[in-house]
C-alpha positions in Angstrom: 47.1 67.0 194.5 43.4 67.1 193.6 43.5 68.5 190.0 45.9 67.9 187.2 45.3 69.8 183.9 48.4 69.9 181.7 51.1 71.8 183.7 48.5 73.1 186.2 48.4 71.3 189.6 45.9 72.3 192.2 45.2 71.2 195.8 41.9 72.1 197.4 41.9 72.2 201.1 38.9 72.2 203.4 41.0 73.5 206.3 44.5 74.8 207.0 47.2 73.2 204.9 49.4 70.9 207.1 51.6 69.5 204.4 54.2 71.0 202.2 53.7 70.9 198.5 56.1 71.5 195.6 56.3 75.2 194.5 54.3 74.5 191.3 51.2 73.4 193.2 48.5 76.0 193.7 46.7 75.5 197.0 43.1 76.8 197.3 40.7 76.7 200.2 37.0 76.2 199.7 36.3 79.9 199.8 38.8 80.7 197.0 37.7 77.9 194.6 34.5 79.5 193.1 36.4 82.7 192.4 39.3 80.8 190.9 37.0 78.9 188.6 35.1 82.0 187.4 38.4 83.8 186.6 39.6 80.9 184.4 
């Protein structure tokens, strides 16, 4: 997990996710990250 902010947990992946993460972890790739940050 790359980012922890309160209850928000985010993993930023440069490629395809090869691991399984808990359900409450949001997984973003490099292309989705700028849009996600602008929408916050």
